[in-house]
Phi, psi and omega in degrees: 000132175255112177259126174256125176247129180244117179125124184256026175273193181304314183292316182295311185293319181295316180302312183297315180302315184288328176292313181305318179295327182270001177052055184273354182131204184278142182231130172245123177250118181253129183217142178277001173230148184275013187221155171266136186248121174260107193289342177293335176262352188289330182292324177293329175297326179298341181246029165110353177292159179300126179300338180293346178289329184253347181238123183240123178308129176295329175301325180284327181294321188254020180307324184266007184238096183288346182279353181257121178254118180262131180230134176270111185192172180224126182277154184228342187199166179236151168221075183302334181298328179254011186051050189224140173244130184261137181234182176296328184264342183166230185208163183220129177267133185228159166265327174223135176243130183243117180253109178238063193279337180082166183267167179236164179292137173244130182268003179046038178051033178278126189295129172084355186281310184294127180088345180249335177268168176261149177245167180224031185265332182234165178296327178294317180295320178297313177303319180298319177292316178296321178299324180300311175299317178298319183296320177297319185289312188275314184276310185272338180065021172201149181271165174295148178295321183230130170250116192250116176260127178254123177119115182261032174271190181305318181295314183291324180294307183299320181293318179297323179297329175278319191287317182301309178295323179297316180295320177301310183298309184292328175298314177292315184301313185265000179052051183283155172294168178053060183300331179274080180262136182242140169255124183240138181240121185248132177228129183290329183273177191276357176205161177288154174046062183298346176285344180262177184290163180292329182287326177293316175304316180293318180298315182290324178295320180295322181291321179297315177299328181289332182262010170102010179273129173274117183256123182248116184248151173071028177225127181267141177284128182258328182193166174211129183242026176075352174239333178217148173247132185257118173255176175300113175071017182202145176241142176232123180293122178195150169254353188235103177243133173249121189262116177233009196279337187225146169213154177214171186291161181301136184295351172307319182292316180288333177284349179232062187295339182287349179244348186228132174267133177252136175279170181297333179280355174086028174241172187268133179292133172229160176274181182302348181255011183067024178266126181261332176206167185308116176063020175243120184248144178242124179236165169085211185308321189278345184279136172283076182224139182303126182088358180292156182105001177240159178301312182300320177302312183299317179297320179297318179297318182296313183297315181303311185298318175300323174296315180301315180293328175295315182295323181292321179298319188261357177083020178281160177299137185270145182239139181289159175280134179245109179291148178234152178284127184266152177300146176261126180228118182233102174283140181226088179085190183291130172053037180218132176208153170260131179230128179231128182212125180053043177064017172245136183233154167221170182210176178078215184297319181295320176298323174301312176305313183294319177300317180297326181286325174299315178298316179302316175306318179292321180294319182296332181285348180235353184226151168302157188307315184292317180293322181297314178295327178288320178299315186290327179288327182289332181276094181213104187292343179300331184265011175301137177205157179264000000 
């Protein structure tokens, strides 16, 4: 059996690893990047941490698995009649196709944002943002007066929690002008993290404010002209806007509508076995599955699908995918996190310790033990410095 997997994130990598362990046949892993990106460490990279903490070479992950062929490529079309996926470099014939493409940034038709704001979804975007801060420190000798993060979801909250202490540290260390620098987090809804409980939103908002983040709620961003960002009824002078507010499914699915049904919420319809079309499975952020969009869910989908394909190969009874509720972990600054599991929550230092244990578990699922511990140990936002 030849399984073609597209996507080098948690779902794609986990599926490839589990299939390789089960020796189900040849595996081709296609990714537009030669590395696996761990987003939990990526926000620390934005403020000066070693990028190796967030990017792990795919070749290192699969060094012990000869059945996995890693290809740097981008797919553009499908031909299911011939069991073929077409890419920029050529084509690949498959017995089973796994699409774990991940979501992409949506700018929500906001004037001036695309091309003028900074993103934090890729290593290249992170480097660009970090270089912007370095240029302000070295060339201009002063920081922007306002750093505006748009989007009060997990990404925006985590980034604000990292950025505010970092800005304070570099301002003091380099004795920069404009000592009164503000990190502002803007959310269009009336509370942060609307998917969580109101009490969780309140606790996290209080923590952000304690470490110096100004939280602005209930105001939608209307435009950005590189000097000011305009909200409902308010303008903020800034040259630095970091956009985390919107995401949508990979455009590949919308570009191939004859094979994929898209729900009103903008995700791909899959059957109980995560199959979207004959022998084509969709995993991760883009699948219309309860709980999708998190690393634990992606890992669970990858493990399930490998078992499902093995069962299918040997003729065993098939079992549907059963989503489980994943723990919620939101770090906010040094040595502090909010953790919620089975309707029980903790916060602060204990939450940070629990968060770190969850991260180690995630690393262990894609790396050998020694490498997992090394990567996990390297990811420590407390040690960030410029």
